C-alpha positions in Angstrom: 4.0 3.4 0.0 4.5 0.4 -2.2 2.6 0.2 -5.5 -0.7 -1.7 -5.0 -0.5 -3.2 -8.5 3.0 -4.6 -7.7 1.7 -6.0 -4.4 -1.1 -7.8 -6.2 1.1 -9.2 -9.0 4.2 -10.1 -7.0 3.1 -10.6 -3.4 5.5 -13.4 -2.6 8.5 -11.6 -4.1 7.7 -8.4 -2.2 7.3 -10.4 1.0 10.8 -11.9 0.5 12.3 -8.5 -0.2 10.6 -7.0 2.9 11.9 -9.9 5.0 15.4 -8.7 4.1 14.5 -5.5 5.9 13.2 -7.4 8.9 9.5 -6.8 8.1 7.3 -9.9 8.1 4.4 -9.4 5.6 1.3 -11.4 6.5 0.7 -12.8 3.1 -2.6 -14.6 4.0 -4.1 -11.5 5.4 -3.0 -9.5 2.4 -4.5 -12.1 0.0 -7.8 -12.3 2.1 -8.2 -8.5 2.1 -7.5 -8.3 -1.7 -10.0 -11.0 -2.4 -12.6 -9.3 -0.3 -11.8 -5.9 -2.1 -12.2 -7.5 -5.5 -15.4 -9.3 -4.7 -17.0 -6.1 -3.2 -15.8 -4.1 -6.3 -17.5 -6.6 -8.6 -20.7 -6.7 -6.5 -20.7 -2.8 -6.4 -20.3 -2.6 -10.2 -23.1 -5.2 -10.8 -25.5 -3.3 -8.5 -24.7 0.0 -10.2 -25.3 -1.6 -13.6 -28.6 -3.1 -12.4 -29.7 0.3 -11.0 -28.8 2.0 -14.2 -30.8 -0.5 -16.2 -33.9 -0.2 -13.9 -33.6 3.6 -14.1 -33.8 3.4 -17.9 -36.8 1.1 -17.6 -38.5 3.8 -15.4 -38.0 6.4 -18.2 -39.5 4.0 -20.8 -42.4 3.0 -18.5 -43.2 6.7 -17.9 -43.2 7.4 -21.6 -45.5 4.5 -22.2 -47.8 5.7 -19.4 -47.3 2.6 -17.2 -47.2 2.5 -13.4 -43.6 3.1 -12.4 -44.0 2.7 -8.6 -42.8 -0.9 -8.5 -39.7 0.0 -10.5 -39.0 3.0 -8.2 -39.2 0.7 -5.2 -36.7 -1.7 -6.8 -34.3 1.2 -7.5 -34.6 2.4 -4.0 -33.8 -1.1 -2.6 -30.8 -1.3 -5.0 -29.6 2.1 -3.7 -29.6 0.8 -0.1 -27.7 -2.4 -1.1 -25.2 -0.3 -3.1 -24.6 1.9 -0.1 -24.0 -1.1 2.2 -21.6 -2.7 -0.2 -19.8 0.7 -0.7 -19.4 1.1 3.1 -17.9 -2.5 3.3 -15.6 -1.7 0.4 -14.4 1.5 2.0 -13.6 -0.3 5.2 -11.6 -3.0 3.4 -9.8 -0.3 1.3 -8.9 1.6 4.6 -7.5 -1.6 6.1 -5.5 -2.3 3.0 -4.2 1.2 2.9 -3.2 1.1 6.5 -1.4 -2.2 6.0 0.5 -0.8 2.9 1.4 2.4 4.8 3.1 0.3 7.5 5.3 -1.5 5.0 8.9 -0.2 4.4 10.1 0.2 0.9 11.7 -2.9 -0.7 15.5 -2.7 -0.8 17.5 -2.8 -4.0 19.2 -6.0 -4.7 22.6 -4.4 -4.0 21.6 -3.4 -0.5 22.8 -5.7 2.3 20.2 -7.3 4.5 19.1 -5.4 7.7 16.5 -3.2 9.2 18.5 0.0 8.5 21.8 1.2 7.2 23.8 0.4 10.4 24.8 -3.2 9.6 25.9 -2.1 6.1 28.0 0.8 7.5 29.4 -1.4 10.3 30.4 -4.1 7.8 32.0 -1.5 5.4 34.2 -0.1 8.2 35.7 -3.5 9.0 36.3 -4.2 5.3 38.3 -1.0 5.2 40.2 -2.0 8.3 38.8 0.8 10.4 37.3 0.6 13.8 33.6 1.5 13.9 34.3 5.0 15.3 37.5 6.0 13.5 35.7 8.3 11.2 34.2 10.1 14.1 37.5 11.0 15.9 38.6 14.6 15.6 41.9 15.2 14.0 44.3 17.3 16.0 44.9 20.7 14.4 48.6 21.4 14.0 49.7 24.5 12.4 52.0 24.0 9.4 53.6 27.5 9.8 56.7 27.7 12.1 56.3 30.0 15.1 58.0 33.4 14.6 60.4 34.3 17.4 60.5 38.1 16.8 
């Protein structure tokens, strides 16, 4: 699987490299999913921060002898919102992961273009002046010792 940080930082470059392998990366879909993931992550962090702040307020209100029920209700509502955002985030993460798992590795710059090694091997044989199957032909075994006539 490709490094998610690299995909975020160099999406266009990765798409070009994958195209050399015959894989067409849907850049717009990738960008959209990444934007949704980031927005949900920020929203989730904000809700967690707000819940933590309210929880501290509950402790202070109890110590002061105040009514804490309204604060408890707010925290419960935040928990529900947090759960919904977390579920959306998990769905986006799953979709991103599936998309990244379907991508082949990017080829090194020295590797010739193609979906697999076959075009490179085929090209190499003709550069050497060999037919594509010469390396597969069996050599005839001929004994180097003379036959004894005794």
